TINU-368792 format. One record per residue (C-alpha): residue number from 1; residue in three letters; x, y, z negated. Coordinates in Angstrom, 3 decimals, always signed. Each point is the difference from the previous one (the first is absolute). Example, Ala and Ser with C-alpha at 12.3 -4.5 7.8 and 13.67 -1.06 7.14 Angstrom:
// residues 2
<site><seq>1</seq><type>ALA</type><u>+12.300</u><v>-4.500</v><w>-7.800</w></site>
<site><seq>2</seq><type>SER</type><u>+1.370</u><v>+3.440</v><w>+0.660</w></site>
// end
This chain:
// residues 210
<site><seq>1</seq><type>ARG</type><u>-0.032</u><v>-0.055</v><w>-0.045</w></site>
<site><seq>2</seq><type>LEU</type><u>+1.309</u><v>+3.409</v><w>+1.209</w></site>
<site><seq>3</seq><type>ARG</type><u>+0.860</u><v>+2.438</v><w>-3.157</w></site>
<site><seq>4</seq><type>VAL</type><u>-1.269</u><v>+3.346</v><w>+0.808</w></site>
<site><seq>5</seq><type>GLY</type><u>+1.336</u><v>+1.539</v><w>-3.183</w></site>
<site><seq>6</seq><type>GLY</type><u>+2.806</u><v>+2.451</v><w>+0.714</w></site>
<site><seq>7</seq><type>GLN</type><u>-0.205</u><v>-0.469</v><w>+3.456</w></site>
<site><seq>8</seq><type>GLN</type><u>-1.960</u><v>+3.020</v><w>+0.798</w></site>
<site><seq>9</seq><type>GLU</type><u>+2.387</u><v>+2.477</v><w>-1.881</w></site>
<site><seq>10</seq><type>ALA</type><u>+2.926</u><v>-1.552</v><w>+1.618</w></site>
<site><seq>11</seq><type>PHE</type><u>-1.880</u><v>+0.267</v><w>+3.526</w></site>
<site><seq>12</seq><type>ASN</type><u>-0.867</u><v>+3.806</v><w>-0.624</w></site>
<site><seq>13</seq><type>VAL</type><u>+3.728</u><v>+0.572</v><w>-0.548</w></site>
<site><seq>14</seq><type>TYR</type><u>+0.831</u><v>-1.777</v><w>+3.176</w></site>
<site><seq>15</seq><type>LEU</type><u>-2.491</u><v>+1.877</v><w>+1.798</w></site>
<site><seq>16</seq><type>GLN</type><u>+1.748</u><v>+3.058</v><w>-1.224</w></site>
<site><seq>17</seq><type>TYR</type><u>+3.270</u><v>-1.380</v><w>+1.361</w></site>
<site><seq>18</seq><type>ILE</type><u>-1.620</u><v>-0.918</v><w>+3.220</w></site>
<site><seq>19</seq><type>VAL</type><u>-1.287</u><v>+3.572</v><w>+0.652</w></site>
<site><seq>20</seq><type>SER</type><u>+3.276</u><v>+1.490</v><w>-0.963</w></site>
<site><seq>21</seq><type>THR</type><u>+1.890</u><v>-2.050</v><w>+2.601</w></site>
<site><seq>22</seq><type>VAL</type><u>-2.493</u><v>+1.532</v><w>+2.597</w></site>
<site><seq>23</seq><type>VAL</type><u>+0.587</u><v>+3.557</v><w>-0.735</w></site>
<site><seq>24</seq><type>ASP</type><u>+3.705</u><v>-0.287</v><w>-0.977</w></site>
<site><seq>25</seq><type>GLU</type><u>+2.247</u><v>-2.153</v><w>+2.232</w></site>
<site><seq>26</seq><type>ASP</type><u>+2.655</u><v>-0.223</v><w>-2.516</w></site>
<site><seq>27</seq><type>PHE</type><u>-2.083</u><v>-0.928</v><w>-2.995</w></site>
<site><seq>28</seq><type>GLU</type><u>+0.249</u><v>-3.626</v><w>+0.500</w></site>
<site><seq>29</seq><type>ARG</type><u>+3.704</u><v>-0.070</v><w>+0.193</w></site>
<site><seq>30</seq><type>MET</type><u>+0.358</u><v>+2.330</v><w>-2.950</w></site>
<site><seq>31</seq><type>ILE</type><u>-2.127</u><v>-2.348</v><w>-2.321</w></site>
<site><seq>32</seq><type>ARG</type><u>+1.887</u><v>-3.151</v><w>+1.327</w></site>
<site><seq>33</seq><type>GLU</type><u>+3.233</u><v>+1.635</v><w>-0.815</w></site>
<site><seq>34</seq><type>ASP</type><u>-0.967</u><v>+1.245</v><w>-3.398</w></site>
<site><seq>35</seq><type>PRO</type><u>+0.795</u><v>-2.498</v><w>-2.747</w></site>
<site><seq>36</seq><type>SER</type><u>-1.615</u><v>+2.245</v><w>-2.639</w></site>
<site><seq>37</seq><type>ASP</type><u>-3.307</u><v>-0.105</v><w>+1.598</w></site>
<site><seq>38</seq><type>ASN</type><u>-2.592</u><v>-1.699</v><w>-2.373</w></site>
<site><seq>39</seq><type>TYR</type><u>-3.027</u><v>+1.619</v><w>+1.185</w></site>
<site><seq>40</seq><type>PHE</type><u>-0.310</u><v>-1.101</v><w>+3.678</w></site>
<site><seq>41</seq><type>THR</type><u>+2.387</u><v>-3.054</v><w>+0.258</w></site>
<site><seq>42</seq><type>PRO</type><u>-1.903</u><v>-2.214</v><w>-2.498</w></site>
<site><seq>43</seq><type>ALA</type><u>-3.388</u><v>+0.336</v><w>+1.610</w></site>
<site><seq>44</seq><type>VAL</type><u>+1.300</u><v>-0.207</v><w>+3.572</w></site>
<site><seq>45</seq><type>ARG</type><u>+1.751</u><v>-3.064</v><w>-1.006</w></site>
<site><seq>46</seq><type>ARG</type><u>-3.011</u><v>-1.426</v><w>-1.678</w></site>
<site><seq>47</seq><type>ILE</type><u>-2.426</u><v>+0.488</v><w>+2.796</w></site>
<site><seq>48</seq><type>GLN</type><u>+2.632</u><v>-1.139</v><w>+2.771</w></site>
<site><seq>49</seq><type>GLU</type><u>+0.921</u><v>-3.157</v><w>-1.969</w></site>
<site><seq>50</seq><type>SER</type><u>-3.657</u><v>-0.937</v><w>-0.331</w></site>
<site><seq>51</seq><type>MET</type><u>-0.596</u><v>+0.296</v><w>+3.647</w></site>
<site><seq>52</seq><type>GLU</type><u>+3.479</u><v>-1.753</v><w>+0.875</w></site>
<site><seq>53</seq><type>THR</type><u>-0.780</u><v>-2.978</v><w>-2.139</w></site>
<site><seq>54</seq><type>ARG</type><u>-3.288</u><v>-0.587</v><w>+1.702</w></site>
<site><seq>55</seq><type>LYS</type><u>+1.311</u><v>+0.694</v><w>+3.396</w></site>
<site><seq>56</seq><type>HIS</type><u>+2.542</u><v>-2.739</v><w>-0.203</w></site>
<site><seq>57</seq><type>SER</type><u>-2.448</u><v>-2.269</v><w>-1.349</w></site>
<site><seq>58</seq><type>LEU</type><u>-2.025</u><v>+0.243</v><w>+3.147</w></site>
<site><seq>59</seq><type>VAL</type><u>+2.981</u><v>-1.118</v><w>+2.210</w></site>
<site><seq>60</seq><type>SER</type><u>+1.306</u><v>-2.583</v><w>-2.373</w></site>
<site><seq>61</seq><type>SER</type><u>-2.181</u><v>-2.638</v><w>+1.421</w></site>
<site><seq>62</seq><type>SER</type><u>-0.093</u><v>+1.066</v><w>+3.548</w></site>
<site><seq>63</seq><type>VAL</type><u>+2.713</u><v>-0.445</v><w>+2.716</w></site>
<site><seq>64</seq><type>TRP</type><u>-0.058</u><v>+3.056</v><w>+2.060</w></site>
<site><seq>65</seq><type>GLY</type><u>+2.345</u><v>+0.487</v><w>+2.866</w></site>
<site><seq>66</seq><type>SER</type><u>+3.018</u><v>+2.582</v><w>-0.469</w></site>
<site><seq>67</seq><type>ALA</type><u>-1.216</u><v>+2.147</v><w>+2.900</w></site>
<site><seq>68</seq><type>PHE</type><u>-3.465</u><v>+0.053</v><w>-1.092</w></site>
<site><seq>69</seq><type>LYS</type><u>+0.857</u><v>+0.849</v><w>-3.671</w></site>
<site><seq>70</seq><type>HIS</type><u>+2.280</u><v>+2.891</v><w>+1.420</w></site>
<site><seq>71</seq><type>ASP</type><u>-2.561</u><v>+1.496</v><w>+1.885</w></site>
<site><seq>72</seq><type>LEU</type><u>-2.631</u><v>-0.490</v><w>-3.024</w></site>
<site><seq>73</seq><type>GLU</type><u>+2.439</u><v>+1.878</v><w>-2.153</w></site>
<site><seq>74</seq><type>SER</type><u>+1.124</u><v>+2.673</v><w>+2.252</w></site>
<site><seq>75</seq><type>LEU</type><u>-3.177</u><v>+0.941</v><w>+1.849</w></site>
<site><seq>76</seq><type>PRO</type><u>-2.453</u><v>+1.801</v><w>-2.497</w></site>
<site><seq>77</seq><type>GLU</type><u>-3.140</u><v>-0.116</v><w>+1.992</w></site>
<site><seq>78</seq><type>TYR</type><u>-2.109</u><v>-3.343</v><w>-0.133</w></site>
<site><seq>79</seq><type>ARG</type><u>-3.052</u><v>-0.321</v><w>+2.312</w></site>
<site><seq>80</seq><type>SER</type><u>-1.581</u><v>-3.375</v><w>+0.513</w></site>
<site><seq>81</seq><type>TRP</type><u>-3.221</u><v>-1.648</v><w>+1.318</w></site>
<site><seq>82</seq><type>LYS</type><u>-1.589</u><v>-3.218</v><w>+0.432</w></site>
<site><seq>83</seq><type>VAL</type><u>+0.231</u><v>-1.688</v><w>+3.734</w></site>
<site><seq>84</seq><type>GLY</type><u>-1.997</u><v>-2.627</v><w>+1.704</w></site>
<site><seq>85</seq><type>LYS</type><u>+1.340</u><v>-3.638</v><w>+0.328</w></site>
<site><seq>86</seq><type>HIS</type><u>+0.238</u><v>+0.443</v><w>+3.824</w></site>
<site><seq>87</seq><type>GLU</type><u>+2.604</u><v>+2.871</v><w>-0.560</w></site>
<site><seq>88</seq><type>THR</type><u>+2.315</u><v>-2.111</v><w>-2.242</w></site>
<site><seq>89</seq><type>LYS</type><u>-0.640</u><v>-3.473</v><w>+1.346</w></site>
<site><seq>90</seq><type>HIS</type><u>+3.070</u><v>-2.240</v><w>-0.552</w></site>
<site><seq>91</seq><type>ILE</type><u>+1.822</u><v>+3.009</v><w>-1.780</w></site>
<site><seq>92</seq><type>ASN</type><u>+1.403</u><v>-0.739</v><w>-3.446</w></site>
<site><seq>93</seq><type>CYS</type><u>+0.472</u><v>+2.769</v><w>-2.730</w></site>
<site><seq>94</seq><type>GLU</type><u>+3.108</u><v>+2.085</v><w>+1.033</w></site>
<site><seq>95</seq><type>ALA</type><u>+0.819</u><v>+0.942</v><w>-3.504</w></site>
<site><seq>96</seq><type>CYS</type><u>+0.424</u><v>-3.450</v><w>-1.592</w></site>
<site><seq>97</seq><type>ARG</type><u>+0.223</u><v>-1.845</v><w>+3.230</w></site>
<site><seq>98</seq><type>ARG</type><u>-1.532</u><v>-3.050</v><w>-1.362</w></site>
<site><seq>99</seq><type>THR</type><u>-1.676</u><v>-2.294</v><w>+2.596</w></site>
<site><seq>100</seq><type>ASN</type><u>-3.138</u><v>-0.751</v><w>-2.303</w></site>
<site><seq>101</seq><type>HIS</type><u>-0.668</u><v>+3.774</v><w>-0.481</w></site>
<site><seq>102</seq><type>PRO</type><u>-1.907</u><v>+1.177</v><w>+3.241</w></site>
<site><seq>103</seq><type>ALA</type><u>+0.021</u><v>+3.748</v><w>+0.599</w></site>
<site><seq>104</seq><type>SER</type><u>-3.277</u><v>+1.832</v><w>-0.525</w></site>
<site><seq>105</seq><type>VAL</type><u>+0.999</u><v>+3.580</v><w>-0.766</w></site>
<site><seq>106</seq><type>GLN</type><u>+1.737</u><v>+2.611</v><w>+2.156</w></site>
<site><seq>107</seq><type>LEU</type><u>+2.425</u><v>+2.178</v><w>-1.838</w></site>
<site><seq>108</seq><type>VAL</type><u>+1.673</u><v>+3.257</v><w>+1.179</w></site>
<site><seq>109</seq><type>LEU</type><u>+2.759</u><v>+1.360</v><w>-2.367</w></site>
<site><seq>110</seq><type>CYS</type><u>+0.939</u><v>+3.533</v><w>+0.978</w></site>
<site><seq>111</seq><type>GLY</type><u>+1.130</u><v>+3.443</v><w>-1.395</w></site>
<site><seq>112</seq><type>PRO</type><u>+3.413</u><v>+1.671</v><w>-0.655</w></site>
<site><seq>113</seq><type>PRO</type><u>+2.502</u><v>-2.793</v><w>-1.179</w></site>
<site><seq>114</seq><type>GLN</type><u>+0.854</u><v>+0.056</v><w>-3.542</w></site>
<site><seq>115</seq><type>ALA</type><u>+3.704</u><v>-0.473</v><w>-1.116</w></site>
<site><seq>116</seq><type>LEU</type><u>+0.480</u><v>-3.431</v><w>-1.257</w></site>
<site><seq>117</seq><type>ALA</type><u>+3.500</u><v>+0.279</v><w>-1.513</w></site>
<site><seq>118</seq><type>LEU</type><u>+0.380</u><v>+1.290</v><w>-3.628</w></site>
<site><seq>119</seq><type>SER</type><u>+3.076</u><v>+1.867</v><w>+1.058</w></site>
<site><seq>120</seq><type>SER</type><u>-2.140</u><v>+2.085</v><w>+2.431</w></site>
<site><seq>121</seq><type>GLN</type><u>-2.638</u><v>+2.186</v><w>-2.118</w></site>
<site><seq>122</seq><type>PRO</type><u>-1.700</u><v>+2.396</v><w>+2.530</w></site>
<site><seq>123</seq><type>THR</type><u>-2.259</u><v>+2.482</v><w>-1.337</w></site>
<site><seq>124</seq><type>PHE</type><u>-3.831</u><v>-0.108</v><w>+0.507</w></site>
<site><seq>125</seq><type>GLN</type><u>+0.486</u><v>+3.029</v><w>+2.423</w></site>
<site><seq>126</seq><type>GLU</type><u>+2.564</u><v>-2.067</v><w>+2.062</w></site>
<site><seq>127</seq><type>ARG</type><u>-1.948</u><v>-3.221</v><w>-0.168</w></site>
<site><seq>128</seq><type>LYS</type><u>-3.175</u><v>+1.982</v><w>+1.347</w></site>
<site><seq>129</seq><type>GLU</type><u>+1.644</u><v>+1.506</v><w>+2.850</w></site>
<site><seq>130</seq><type>THR</type><u>+1.607</u><v>-3.113</v><w>+1.348</w></site>
<site><seq>131</seq><type>THR</type><u>-1.192</u><v>-1.371</v><w>+3.472</w></site>
<site><seq>132</seq><type>SER</type><u>-2.776</u><v>-2.492</v><w>-0.289</w></site>
<site><seq>133</seq><type>LYS</type><u>+0.240</u><v>-3.679</v><w>+1.241</w></site>
<site><seq>134</seq><type>SER</type><u>-2.241</u><v>-2.712</v><w>+0.313</w></site>
<site><seq>135</seq><type>ARG</type><u>-0.106</u><v>-3.840</v><w>-0.067</w></site>
<site><seq>136</seq><type>THR</type><u>-2.883</u><v>-2.450</v><w>+0.748</w></site>
<site><seq>137</seq><type>TYR</type><u>-0.537</u><v>-3.634</v><w>-1.630</w></site>
<site><seq>138</seq><type>ARG</type><u>-2.635</u><v>-2.552</v><w>-0.094</w></site>
<site><seq>139</seq><type>LEU</type><u>-0.527</u><v>-1.307</v><w>-3.522</w></site>
<site><seq>140</seq><type>GLY</type><u>-1.790</u><v>-2.846</v><w>-1.731</w></site>
<site><seq>141</seq><type>ARG</type><u>-2.960</u><v>+0.826</v><w>-2.459</w></site>
<site><seq>142</seq><type>LEU</type><u>+2.173</u><v>-0.613</v><w>-3.252</w></site>
<site><seq>143</seq><type>CYS</type><u>+3.262</u><v>+1.800</v><w>+1.308</w></site>
<site><seq>144</seq><type>ALA</type><u>-2.054</u><v>+2.976</v><w>+0.978</w></site>
<site><seq>145</seq><type>LYS</type><u>-1.441</u><v>+0.363</v><w>-3.555</w></site>
<site><seq>146</seq><type>ARG</type><u>+3.370</u><v>-0.577</v><w>-1.643</w></site>
<site><seq>147</seq><type>THR</type><u>+1.840</u><v>+2.261</v><w>+2.455</w></site>
<site><seq>148</seq><type>GLN</type><u>-2.445</u><v>+2.945</v><w>-0.181</w></site>
<site><seq>149</seq><type>LEU</type><u>+0.238</u><v>+0.019</v><w>-3.845</w></site>
<site><seq>150</seq><type>TYR</type><u>+3.742</u><v>-0.238</v><w>+0.079</w></site>
<site><seq>151</seq><type>HIS</type><u>+0.152</u><v>+2.946</v><w>+2.453</w></site>
<site><seq>152</seq><type>ARG</type><u>-2.203</u><v>+2.236</v><w>-2.182</w></site>
<site><seq>153</seq><type>PHE</type><u>+2.493</u><v>-0.573</v><w>-2.911</w></site>
<site><seq>154</seq><type>HIS</type><u>+3.117</u><v>+0.443</v><w>+2.000</w></site>
<site><seq>155</seq><type>HIS</type><u>-1.321</u><v>+3.293</v><w>+1.464</w></site>
<site><seq>156</seq><type>PHE</type><u>-1.963</u><v>+1.158</v><w>-2.863</w></site>
<site><seq>157</seq><type>LYS</type><u>+2.328</u><v>+2.812</v><w>-0.891</w></site>
<site><seq>158</seq><type>TYR</type><u>+0.322</u><v>+1.324</v><w>+3.440</w></site>
<site><seq>159</seq><type>HIS</type><u>-4.085</u><v>+0.191</v><w>+0.587</w></site>
<site><seq>160</seq><type>LEU</type><u>-0.120</u><v>+1.491</v><w>-3.496</w></site>
<site><seq>161</seq><type>GLN</type><u>+2.333</u><v>+2.720</v><w>+1.395</w></site>
<site><seq>162</seq><type>LEU</type><u>-1.930</u><v>+0.413</v><w>+3.241</w></site>
<site><seq>163</seq><type>ARG</type><u>-3.435</u><v>+0.463</v><w>-2.037</w></site>
<site><seq>164</seq><type>ALA</type><u>+1.603</u><v>+2.410</v><w>-2.488</w></site>
<site><seq>165</seq><type>TYR</type><u>+1.642</u><v>+2.032</v><w>+2.864</w></site>
<site><seq>166</seq><type>ASP</type><u>-3.338</u><v>+0.207</v><w>+1.905</w></site>
<site><seq>167</seq><type>ARG</type><u>-1.811</u><v>+1.362</v><w>-3.099</w></site>
<site><seq>168</seq><type>ILE</type><u>+2.727</u><v>+2.269</v><w>-1.025</w></site>
<site><seq>169</seq><type>GLN</type><u>+0.273</u><v>+1.914</v><w>+3.492</w></site>
<site><seq>170</seq><type>PRO</type><u>-3.554</u><v>+1.427</v><w>+0.128</w></site>
<site><seq>171</seq><type>ILE</type><u>+0.115</u><v>+0.905</v><w>-3.731</w></site>
<site><seq>172</seq><type>SER</type><u>+3.451</u><v>+1.950</v><w>+0.501</w></site>
<site><seq>173</seq><type>LEU</type><u>-1.379</u><v>+2.056</v><w>+2.802</w></site>
<site><seq>174</seq><type>ARG</type><u>-2.733</u><v>+1.072</v><w>-2.264</w></site>
<site><seq>175</seq><type>THR</type><u>+2.085</u><v>+0.541</v><w>-3.125</w></site>
<site><seq>176</seq><type>ASN</type><u>+2.954</u><v>+1.352</v><w>+1.936</w></site>
<site><seq>177</seq><type>THR</type><u>+2.591</u><v>-2.057</v><w>-2.034</w></site>
<site><seq>178</seq><type>VAL</type><u>+0.928</u><v>-3.688</v><w>+0.087</w></site>
<site><seq>179</seq><type>SER</type><u>+0.345</u><v>-0.031</v><w>-3.819</w></site>
<site><seq>180</seq><type>ASN</type><u>-3.626</u><v>+1.098</v><w>-0.487</w></site>
<site><seq>181</seq><type>ALA</type><u>-1.152</u><v>-2.708</v><w>+2.308</w></site>
<site><seq>182</seq><type>VAL</type><u>+1.834</u><v>-2.652</v><w>-1.785</w></site>
<site><seq>183</seq><type>HIS</type><u>-1.413</u><v>+1.042</v><w>-3.243</w></site>
<site><seq>184</seq><type>HIS</type><u>-3.506</u><v>+0.128</v><w>+1.643</w></site>
<site><seq>185</seq><type>LEU</type><u>+0.443</u><v>-3.597</v><w>+1.292</w></site>
<site><seq>186</seq><type>LEU</type><u>+1.251</u><v>-1.306</v><w>-3.387</w></site>
<site><seq>187</seq><type>ASP</type><u>-2.815</u><v>+1.386</v><w>-1.869</w></site>
<site><seq>188</seq><type>SER</type><u>-2.487</u><v>-1.683</v><w>+2.300</w></site>
<site><seq>189</seq><type>HIS</type><u>-1.402</u><v>-2.641</v><w>-2.433</w></site>
<site><seq>190</seq><type>SER</type><u>-2.017</u><v>-1.506</v><w>+3.021</w></site>
<site><seq>191</seq><type>TRP</type><u>+3.185</u><v>-0.548</v><w>+2.201</w></site>
<site><seq>192</seq><type>LEU</type><u>+2.186</u><v>-1.291</v><w>-2.906</w></site>
<site><seq>193</seq><type>GLN</type><u>-2.639</u><v>-2.487</v><w>-0.933</w></site>
<site><seq>194</seq><type>SER</type><u>-0.884</u><v>-1.055</v><w>+3.640</w></site>
<site><seq>195</seq><type>MET</type><u>+3.833</u><v>-0.620</v><w>+0.400</w></site>
<site><seq>196</seq><type>PHE</type><u>+0.407</u><v>-2.119</v><w>-3.163</w></site>
<site><seq>197</seq><type>GLU</type><u>-3.089</u><v>-1.955</v><w>+1.192</w></site>
<site><seq>198</seq><type>GLU</type><u>+1.524</u><v>-0.831</v><w>+2.978</w></site>
<site><seq>199</seq><type>TYR</type><u>+3.206</u><v>-1.137</v><w>-1.538</w></site>
<site><seq>200</seq><type>LEU</type><u>-1.906</u><v>-2.241</v><w>-2.537</w></site>
<site><seq>201</seq><type>SER</type><u>-1.987</u><v>-1.463</v><w>+2.836</w></site>
<site><seq>202</seq><type>MET</type><u>+3.429</u><v>-1.068</v><w>+1.752</w></site>
<site><seq>203</seq><type>LEU</type><u>+1.181</u><v>-1.441</v><w>-3.069</w></site>
<site><seq>204</seq><type>ARG</type><u>-3.012</u><v>-1.970</v><w>-0.606</w></site>
<site><seq>205</seq><type>GLU</type><u>-0.266</u><v>-1.403</v><w>+3.415</w></site>
<site><seq>206</seq><type>ALA</type><u>+3.512</u><v>-1.193</v><w>-0.176</w></site>
<site><seq>207</seq><type>ASP</type><u>-0.532</u><v>-1.700</v><w>-3.440</w></site>
<site><seq>208</seq><type>ALA</type><u>-2.753</u><v>-1.896</v><w>+1.634</w></site>
<site><seq>209</seq><type>TYR</type><u>+2.837</u><v>-1.898</v><w>+1.937</w></site>
<site><seq>210</seq><type>LEU</type><u>+1.913</u><v>-0.840</v><w>-3.055</w></site>
// end
């Protein structure tokens, strides 16, 4: 059973961190290199570890090809839909390549590629401006469910940054300053709560696989 106690406080701090990385391209590096930070770092670590643990549990019992897994982790947009049997006749799942897993879902991975190497830490602004790419796969039903959830965990931070960016821009135009826009966004209880509920929903969905 998922323990929610303390999670929301940590997640609210995590959201402050996310919003700060959107408006200040040096913020993430500054926090990462500051050993004395005891406000953002513990909360960020707690939220990221809760997602990483579940993300890896999703792939532990699956055998996905290295090229597919690379695309899954580098391309942040996941678009899928069911296809008819006549479209995938005699085609096996292209994620696990198992002969007893017939394909039934069409998947398109796309968007600006995200850096995979830990030594390369591009800012949100740099990632957002990278030229988009696209890859297409046909998946079996079970791999489609697992890969979609794995993808949500892996790219959660980036999509949260995009959503914060989209909300900050119109507010900053009205208030004339980015700092006012940030405070306005973080004061929005409904937005904080909806992001937290989305995070919890992912954890619960992943726990159903454990």
